[in-house]
DSSP file (Angstrom, degrees, kcal/mol; ACC not computed):
  #  RESIDUE AA STRUCTURE BP1 BP2  ACC     N-H-->O    O-->H-N    N-H-->O    O-->H-N    TCO  KAPPA ALPHA  PHI   PSI    X-CA   Y-CA   Z-CA
    1    1 A M    >         0   0    0      0, 0.0     3,-2.0     0, 0.0     5,-0.1   0.000 360.0 360.0 360.0 120.3    0.0    0.0    0.0
    2    2 A L  T 3   -     0   0    0      1,-0.3     3,-0.1     3,-0.1    75,-0.0   0.626 360.0 -75.6  57.8  15.4    1.5    3.3   -1.1
    3    3 A G  T 3  S+     0   0    0      1,-0.2     2,-0.3     0, 0.0    -1,-0.3   0.420 117.0  83.4  79.1  -3.4    4.9    1.6   -1.2
    4    4 A K  S <  S-     0   0    0     -3,-2.0     2,-0.7    42,-0.0    -1,-0.2  -0.923  81.2-115.8-131.1 156.6    5.2    1.7    2.6
    5    5 A Q        -     0   0    0     -2,-0.3    41,-3.0    -3,-0.1     2,-0.4  -0.838  32.4-179.2 -96.3 114.6    3.8   -0.6    5.3
    6    6 A Y  E     +A   45   0A   0     -2,-0.7     2,-0.3    39,-0.2    39,-0.2  -0.937  14.2 152.1-110.6 134.8    1.3    1.1    7.6
    7    7 A Y  E     -A   44   0A   0     37,-1.9    37,-3.3    -2,-0.4     2,-0.3  -0.985  34.7-120.7-156.3 162.8   -0.2   -0.8   10.5
    8    8 A W  E     -A   43   0A   0     -2,-0.3    12,-2.6    35,-0.2     2,-0.4  -0.735  13.3-158.5-106.8 158.1   -1.7   -0.4   14.0
    9    9 A V  E     -AB  42  19A   0     33,-1.9    33,-2.4    -2,-0.3     2,-0.5  -0.994   6.2-154.0-133.7 127.8   -0.6   -1.8   17.3
   10   10 A A  E     -AB  41  18A   0      8,-3.1     8,-2.7    -2,-0.4     2,-0.4  -0.900  11.9-161.8-100.2 125.8   -3.0   -2.1   20.3
   11   11 A R  E     -AB  40  17A   0     29,-2.9    28,-3.2    -2,-0.5    29,-2.0  -0.917   8.0-149.0-111.9 135.4   -1.2   -2.0   23.7
   12   12 A Y  E >   -A   38   0A   0      4,-2.9     3,-2.0    -2,-0.4    26,-0.2  -0.638  25.7-113.2-106.5 159.4   -3.0   -3.3   26.8
   13   13 A F  T 3  S+     0   0    0     24,-2.1    25,-0.1     1,-0.3    -1,-0.1   0.762 114.6  60.8 -58.3 -27.4   -2.8   -2.4   30.5
   14   14 A D  T 3  S-     0   0    0     23,-0.3    -1,-0.3     2,-0.1     3,-0.1   0.385 121.2-103.9 -85.2   5.6   -1.3   -5.8   31.3
   15   15 A G  S <  S+     0   0    0     -3,-2.0    -2,-0.1     1,-0.3     2,-0.1   0.333  84.8 117.9  92.0  -7.2    1.7   -5.1   29.1
   16   16 A T        -     0   0    0     -5,-0.0    -4,-2.9     2,-0.0    -1,-0.3  -0.370  44.9-160.2 -84.5 170.9    0.6   -7.3   26.2
   17   17 A S  E     -B   11   0A   0     -6,-0.2     2,-0.4    -2,-0.1    -6,-0.2  -0.969  15.3-143.9-148.2 163.0   -0.1   -6.0   22.7
   18   18 A L  E     -B   10   0A   0     -8,-2.7    -8,-3.1    -2,-0.3     2,-0.3  -0.989  16.4-155.8-130.9 121.3   -1.9   -6.9   19.4
   19   19 A K  E     -B    9   0A   0     -2,-0.4     3,-0.3   -10,-0.2   -10,-0.2  -0.747  23.5-127.9 -95.7 145.6   -0.4   -6.0   16.1
   20   20 A Q  S    S+     0   0    0    -12,-2.6     8,-3.9    -2,-0.3     2,-0.5   0.901 108.8  23.8 -55.7 -41.8   -2.6   -5.6   13.0
   21   21 A I  B    S-D   27   0B   0    -13,-0.3    -1,-0.3     6,-0.2     6,-0.2  -0.957  90.9-152.1-125.8 111.4   -0.2   -8.0   11.3
   22   22 A D    >   -     0   0    0      4,-2.4     3,-2.3    -2,-0.5    -4,-0.0  -0.169  34.6 -90.3 -80.6 177.2    1.6  -10.3   13.7
   23   23 A S  T 3  S+     0   0    0      1,-0.3    -1,-0.1     2,-0.1    -2,-0.0   0.704 126.2  54.3 -62.8 -21.6    5.1  -11.9   13.2
   24   24 A S  T 3  S-     0   0    0      2,-0.1    -1,-0.3     0, 0.0    -2,-0.0   0.416 121.2-105.3 -91.8   2.3    3.6  -15.0   11.6
   25   25 A G    <   +     0   0    0     -3,-2.3     2,-0.3     1,-0.3    -2,-0.1   0.441  69.8 147.7  91.6   0.0    1.7  -12.9    9.0
   26   26 A I        -     0   0    0     -5,-0.1    -4,-2.4     1,-0.0     2,-0.5  -0.538  41.0-139.4 -71.3 131.1   -1.8  -13.3   10.6
   27   27 A K  B     -D   21   0B   0     -2,-0.3     2,-0.3    -6,-0.2    -6,-0.2  -0.795  13.7-157.0 -95.5 131.4   -3.9  -10.2   10.1
   28   28 A H        -     0   0    0     -8,-3.9     2,-0.2    -2,-0.5   -10,-0.0  -0.818   7.7-141.7-106.1 147.8   -6.1   -8.9   12.9
   29   29 A A    >   -     0   0    0     -2,-0.3     3,-1.9     1,-0.1     4,-0.4  -0.583  30.4-101.4-103.5 166.4   -9.2   -6.8   12.5
   30   30 A Y  G >  S+     0   0    0      1,-0.3     3,-1.7    -2,-0.2    -1,-0.1   0.864 121.4  61.9 -51.4 -40.2  -10.5   -3.9   14.5
   31   31 A K  G 3  S+     0   0    0      1,-0.3    -1,-0.3     3,-0.1     4,-0.1   0.695  94.1  63.8 -65.0 -18.1  -13.0   -6.3   16.1
   32   32 A D  G <  S+     0   0    0     -3,-1.9     2,-0.4     2,-0.1    -1,-0.3   0.631  79.6 100.2 -79.9 -14.1  -10.1   -8.3   17.6
   33   33 A I  S <  S-     0   0    0     -3,-1.7     2,-1.4    -4,-0.4     3,-0.1  -0.592  74.2-136.7 -75.0 127.8   -8.9   -5.3   19.7
   34   34 A D    >   -     0   0    0     -2,-0.4     3,-1.5     1,-0.2     4,-0.3  -0.693  24.5-175.6 -82.9  90.7  -10.1   -5.7   23.3
   35   35 A R  G >  S+     0   0    0     -2,-1.4     3,-0.5     1,-0.3    -1,-0.2   0.706  75.2  63.0 -66.9 -21.0  -11.1   -2.1   23.7
   36   36 A D  G 3  S+     0   0    0      1,-0.2    22,-0.3    -3,-0.1    -1,-0.3   0.716 111.2  37.7 -74.6 -19.9  -12.0   -2.5   27.4
   37   37 A K  G <  S+     0   0    0     -3,-1.5   -24,-2.1    20,-0.1     2,-0.3   0.268  85.8 131.7-111.5   9.1   -8.3   -3.3   28.2
   38   38 A L  E <   +A   12   0A   0     -3,-0.5   -26,-0.3    -4,-0.3    21,-0.1  -0.488  23.1 169.5 -74.9 124.0   -6.7   -0.8   25.8
   39   39 A A  E     +     0   0A   0    -28,-3.2    16,-3.2     1,-0.4     2,-0.3   0.722  69.5   0.0 -99.2 -30.9   -3.9    1.3   27.2
   40   40 A A  E     -AC  11  54A   0    -29,-2.0   -29,-2.9    14,-0.3     2,-0.4  -0.990  54.2-151.7-158.1 153.1   -2.6    2.8   23.9
   41   41 A F  E     -AC  10  53A   0     12,-2.2    12,-2.4    -2,-0.3     2,-0.3  -0.999  20.8-172.8-129.6 133.0   -3.2    2.7   20.2
   42   42 A E  E     -AC   9  52A   0    -33,-2.4   -33,-1.9    -2,-0.4     2,-0.4  -0.926  18.4-152.3-128.5 149.1   -0.4    3.3   17.7
   43   43 A I  E     -AC   8  51A   0      8,-1.6     7,-2.7    -2,-0.3     8,-1.4  -0.987  22.3-164.5-116.3 132.5    0.0    3.8   14.0
   44   44 A W  E     -AC   7  49A   0    -37,-3.3   -37,-1.9    -2,-0.4     2,-0.5  -0.890  20.2-158.5-119.0 146.5    3.3    2.7   12.5
   45   45 A E  E >  S-AC   6  48A   0      3,-3.0     3,-2.1    -2,-0.3     2,-0.4  -0.936  74.0 -56.9-118.6 101.8    5.0    3.4    9.1
   46   46 A G  T 3  S-     0   0    0    -41,-3.0   -39,-0.1    -2,-0.5   -42,-0.0  -0.495 122.6 -16.4  61.7-120.4    7.5    0.6    8.8
   47   47 A N  T 3  S+     0   0    0     -2,-0.4     2,-0.5    -3,-0.1    -1,-0.3   0.266 121.1  91.5 -98.2  10.5    9.8    0.9   11.9
   48   48 A S  E <   -C   45   0A   0     -3,-2.1    -3,-3.0     2,-0.0     2,-0.5  -0.922  69.1-139.9-112.5 124.7    8.6    4.4   12.8
   49   49 A R  E     +C   44   0A   0     -2,-0.5    -5,-0.2    -5,-0.2     3,-0.1  -0.693  23.3 175.0 -78.4 126.0    5.7    5.1   15.1
   50   50 A I  E     +     0   0A   0     -7,-2.7     2,-0.3    -2,-0.5    -6,-0.2   0.533  63.9  30.3-110.9  -9.7    3.8    8.1   13.7
   51   51 A L  E     +C   43   0A   0     -8,-1.4    -8,-1.6     2,-0.0     2,-0.4  -0.975  55.4 178.3-150.7 136.9    0.9    8.2   16.2
   52   52 A F  E     -C   42   0A   0     -2,-0.3     2,-0.5   -10,-0.2   -10,-0.2  -0.970   3.9-179.2-138.9 120.5    0.5    7.3   19.8
   53   53 A I  E     -C   41   0A   0    -12,-2.4   -12,-2.2    -2,-0.4     2,-0.3  -0.986  14.9-150.1-123.0 124.5   -2.8    7.7   21.8
   54   54 A R  E     -C   40   0A   0     -2,-0.5     2,-0.4   -14,-0.2   -14,-0.3  -0.683  10.9-155.2 -92.5 145.3   -3.0    6.8   25.5
   55   55 A F        -     0   0    0    -16,-3.2     2,-0.3    -2,-0.3     3,-0.0  -0.934   5.4-150.4-122.6 144.0   -6.2    5.6   27.1
   56   56 A K    >   -     0   0    0     -2,-0.4     3,-2.3     1,-0.1   -18,-0.1  -0.712  47.7 -77.5 -99.8 160.4   -7.5    5.7   30.6
   57   57 A K  T 3  S+     0   0    0     -2,-0.3    -1,-0.1     1,-0.3     3,-0.1  -0.340 122.3  29.9 -56.6 136.7   -9.8    3.0   32.0
   58   58 A G  T 3  S+     0   0    0      1,-0.4    28,-0.4   -22,-0.3     2,-0.3   0.139  94.3 110.6  95.8 -19.2  -13.3    3.8   30.7
   59   59 A Q    <   -     0   0    0     -3,-2.3    -1,-0.4   -21,-0.1     2,-0.4  -0.684  54.0-154.4 -87.7 144.4  -12.1    5.4   27.5
   60   60 A R  E     -E   84   0C   0     24,-3.2    24,-1.9    -2,-0.3     2,-0.2  -0.923  15.0-111.0-124.7 146.8  -12.8    3.5   24.3
   61   61 A L  E     -E   83   0C   0     -2,-0.4     2,-0.5    22,-0.2    22,-0.2  -0.468  19.6-164.8 -75.5 139.3  -11.1    3.6   20.9
   62   62 A I  E     +E   82   0C   0     20,-2.4    20,-2.5    -2,-0.2     2,-0.3  -0.999  24.2 158.5-116.6 123.9  -12.6    5.0   17.7
   63   63 A W  E     +E   81   0C   0     -2,-0.5     2,-0.3    18,-0.2    18,-0.2  -0.955   9.7 161.8-151.1 130.8  -10.8    3.9   14.6
   64   64 A R  E     -E   80   0C   0     16,-2.0    16,-3.1    -2,-0.3     2,-0.4  -0.981  20.4-151.7-141.2 151.2  -11.8    3.7   10.9
   65   65 A R  E     -E   79   0C   0     -2,-0.3     2,-0.4    14,-0.2    14,-0.2  -0.994  13.1-174.4-127.1 127.4   -9.7    3.4    7.8
   66   66 A R  E     -E   78   0C   0     12,-2.7    12,-3.1    -2,-0.4     2,-0.4  -0.966   5.9-161.5-124.4 139.2  -10.9    4.8    4.4
   67   67 A V  E     +E   77   0C   0     -2,-0.4     2,-0.3    10,-0.2    10,-0.2  -0.972  12.1 174.3-123.0 132.9   -9.2    4.4    1.1
   68   68 A E  E     -E   76   0C   0      8,-2.8     8,-3.4    -2,-0.4     2,-0.5  -0.971  22.6-144.0-133.9 150.7   -9.9    6.5   -2.0
   69   69 A T  E     -E   75   0C   0     -2,-0.3     6,-0.2     6,-0.2    -2,-0.0  -0.975  22.8-138.3-114.1 123.5   -8.3    6.8   -5.4
   70   70 A S    >   -     0   0    0      4,-2.8     3,-2.6    -2,-0.5     0, 0.0  -0.266  30.9-100.7 -73.2 164.6   -8.2   10.3   -6.9
   71   71 A P  T 3  S+     0   0    0      0, 0.0    -1,-0.1     0, 0.0    -2,-0.0   0.784 125.7  58.4 -56.6 -25.6   -9.0   10.9  -10.6
   72   72 A G  T 3  S-     0   0    0      2,-0.1     3,-0.1     1,-0.0    -2,-0.0   0.420 122.7-107.0 -83.7   2.2   -5.2   11.1  -11.1
   73   73 A G  S <  S+     0   0    0     -3,-2.6     2,-0.5     1,-0.3    -1,-0.0   0.547  70.3 145.8  87.0   7.5   -4.8    7.6   -9.7
   74   74 A I        -     0   0    0      1,-0.0    -4,-2.8    27,-0.0     2,-0.5  -0.677  44.8-136.8 -82.0 127.4   -3.2    8.6   -6.4
   75   75 A I  E     -E   69   0C   0     -2,-0.5     2,-0.4    -6,-0.2    -6,-0.2  -0.734  22.1-170.1 -85.0 125.2   -4.3    6.3   -3.6
   76   76 A E  E     -E   68   0C   0     -8,-3.4    -8,-2.8    -2,-0.5     2,-0.4  -0.963   4.0-164.0-118.3 133.8   -5.1    8.2   -0.4
   77   77 A V  E     -EF  67 100C   0     23,-3.3    23,-3.1    -2,-0.4     2,-0.5  -0.954   0.5-164.5-117.7 134.2   -5.7    6.6    2.9
   78   78 A C  E     -EF  66  99C   0    -12,-3.1   -12,-2.7    -2,-0.4     2,-0.6  -0.979   3.8-162.1-120.6 124.1   -7.4    8.3    5.9
   79   79 A H  E     -EF  65  98C   0     19,-2.8    19,-2.6    -2,-0.5     2,-0.6  -0.928   6.7-160.3-100.4 121.9   -7.2    6.9    9.4
   80   80 A I  E     +EF  64  97C   0    -16,-3.1   -16,-2.0    -2,-0.6     2,-0.4  -0.924  22.4 172.4-103.7 115.8   -9.9    8.3   11.6
   81   81 A I  E     +EF  63  96C   0     15,-2.4    15,-2.8    -2,-0.6     2,-0.3  -0.959   8.5 118.5-132.6 139.8   -8.8    7.8   15.2
   82   82 A G  E     -EF  62  95C   0    -20,-2.5   -20,-2.4    -2,-0.4     2,-0.3  -0.960  45.7 -91.6-172.5-167.0  -10.1    9.0   18.6
   83   83 A K  E     -EF  61  94C   0     11,-2.1    11,-2.1    -2,-0.3     2,-0.4  -0.907  20.9-166.1-127.7 153.1  -11.5    8.3   22.0
   84   84 A Q  E     +EF  60  93C   0    -24,-1.9   -24,-3.2    -2,-0.3     2,-0.3  -0.996  15.5 161.4-136.6 140.2  -15.0    8.0   23.4
   85   85 A E  E     - F   0  92C   0      7,-2.4     7,-3.0    -2,-0.4     2,-0.5  -0.987  31.5-131.4-153.9 156.3  -16.1    8.0   27.1
   86   86 A T  E     + F   0  91C   0    -28,-0.4     2,-0.5    -2,-0.3     5,-0.2  -0.947  25.4 178.0-111.6 124.1  -19.2    8.6   29.1
   87   87 A I  E >  S- F   0  90C   0      3,-2.5     3,-2.0    -2,-0.5    -2,-0.0  -0.989  71.8 -12.9-128.2 122.9  -19.0   11.0   32.0
   88   88 A G  T 3  S-     0   0    0     -2,-0.5    -1,-0.1     1,-0.3     3,-0.1   0.846 129.1 -54.4  57.4  34.5  -22.0   11.8   34.2
   89   89 A G  T 3  S+     0   0    0      1,-0.3     2,-0.4    -3,-0.0    -1,-0.3   0.455 114.3 117.1  80.4   0.3  -24.3   10.2   31.6
   90   90 A K  E <   -F   87   0C   0     -3,-2.0    -3,-2.5     2,-0.0     2,-0.5  -0.837  62.3-130.4-105.3 141.3  -22.9   12.4   28.8
   91   91 A N  E     -F   86   0C   0     -2,-0.4     2,-0.4    -5,-0.2    -5,-0.2  -0.766  24.6-172.7 -90.6 126.4  -21.1   11.0   25.7
   92   92 A Y  E     +F   85   0C   0     -7,-3.0    -7,-2.4    -2,-0.5     2,-0.3  -0.969   6.0 174.8-121.3 136.7  -17.8   12.7   24.9
   93   93 A Q  E     -F   84   0C   0     -2,-0.4     2,-0.4    -9,-0.2    -9,-0.2  -0.991  11.8-175.6-139.6 147.0  -15.8   12.0   21.7
   94   94 A G  E     +F   83   0C   0    -11,-2.1   -11,-2.1    -2,-0.3     2,-0.3  -0.985  13.5 176.9-140.2 132.4  -12.6   13.4   20.2
   95   95 A I  E     -F   82   0C   0     -2,-0.4     2,-0.3   -13,-0.2   -13,-0.3  -0.940  12.9-168.0-135.3 157.4  -11.2   12.4   16.8
   96   96 A I  E     -F   81   0C   0    -15,-2.8   -15,-2.4    -2,-0.3     2,-0.4  -0.919  16.5-136.0-133.1 162.6   -8.4   13.2   14.4
   97   97 A G  E     -F   80   0C   0     -2,-0.3     2,-0.5   -17,-0.2   -17,-0.2  -0.986   9.7-164.2-123.3 132.3   -7.7   12.3   10.8
   98   98 A L  E     -F   79   0C   0    -19,-2.6   -19,-2.8    -2,-0.4     2,-0.4  -0.967  11.9-159.2-112.4 127.4   -4.4   11.2    9.4
   99   99 A F  E     -F   78   0C   0     -2,-0.5   -21,-0.2   -21,-0.2     4,-0.2  -0.895  13.3-126.8-111.7 136.0   -4.1   11.2    5.6
  100  100 A F  E    S+F   77   0C   0    -23,-3.1   -23,-3.3    -2,-0.4     2,-0.2  -0.979  88.3  49.0-126.0 141.0   -1.6    9.2    3.6
  101  101 A P  S    S-     0   0    0      0, 0.0     2,-0.3     0, 0.0    -1,-0.1   0.430  92.9-135.7 -71.6 147.4    0.4    9.9    1.5
  102  102 A V        -     0   0    0     -2,-0.2     2,-0.6     1,-0.0    -2,-0.1  -0.559  12.2-149.8 -73.5 131.8    1.6   12.6    3.8
  103  103 A K        -     0   0    0     -2,-0.3     2,-0.5    -4,-0.2    -4,-0.1  -0.925   7.2-155.9-106.4 116.4    2.2   15.9    2.0
  104  104 A I        -     0   0    0     -2,-0.6     2,-1.3     6,-0.1     3,-0.2  -0.798   7.8-146.6 -92.0 127.8    4.9   18.0    3.6
  105  105 A H    > > +     0   0    0     -2,-0.5     3,-1.9     1,-0.2     5,-1.8  -0.677  24.3 172.0 -94.9  81.0    4.6   21.7    2.8
  106  106 A T  G > 5S+     0   0    0     -2,-1.3     3,-1.9     1,-0.3    -1,-0.2   0.809  74.3  65.6 -62.5 -29.8    8.3   22.6    2.8
  107  107 A E  G 3 5S+     0   0    0      1,-0.3    -1,-0.3    -3,-0.2    -2,-0.1   0.689 103.7  48.0 -66.0 -16.5    7.5   26.1    1.5
  108  108 A E  G < 5S-     0   0    0     -3,-1.9    -1,-0.3     2,-0.1    -2,-0.2   0.246 126.1-101.6-104.8   9.9    5.8   26.6    4.9
  109  109 A G  T < 5 +     0   0    0     -3,-1.9    -3,-0.2     1,-0.3    -2,-0.1   0.552  69.8 151.7  85.5   8.2    8.7   25.3    6.9
  110  110 A E      < -     0   0    0     -5,-1.8     2,-0.3     2,-0.0    -1,-0.3  -0.446  21.6-171.7 -74.2 147.2    7.2   21.8    7.6
  111  111 A Q        -     0   0    0     -2,-0.1     2,-0.6    -6,-0.0    -6,-0.1  -0.975  21.6-140.7-136.2 150.7    9.6   18.9    8.1
  112  112 A W              0   0    0     -2,-0.3    -8,-0.0     1,-0.1    -2,-0.0  -0.957 360.0 360.0-111.0 113.5    9.1   15.2    8.4
  113  113 A E              0   0    0     -2,-0.6    -1,-0.1     0, 0.0     0, 0.0   0.388 360.0 360.0-116.8 360.0   11.5   13.8   11.0
């Protein structure tokens, strides 16, 4: 995909983790993540972690992945990632979107490190 390997890792409060694609090549789905025990969610590009979200008990993961092909044939992937929790009977959510391929605006001083 896009010439690079992007994948997620779910880290649990007990120190264990679940990779989207484990070392034996088995692919895990979103439904395989134990969201009640989730301590952190990460997105990786090869060997570089590009996103880390920490969770407290009671917070739940929101994650979706969408793929589109532009009229020019460019494949764009969007990861929609966030948290949800209920406090005092009210539902609170926060999300962000990560788009790939990442476009760095060097003319605006942006850098990818």
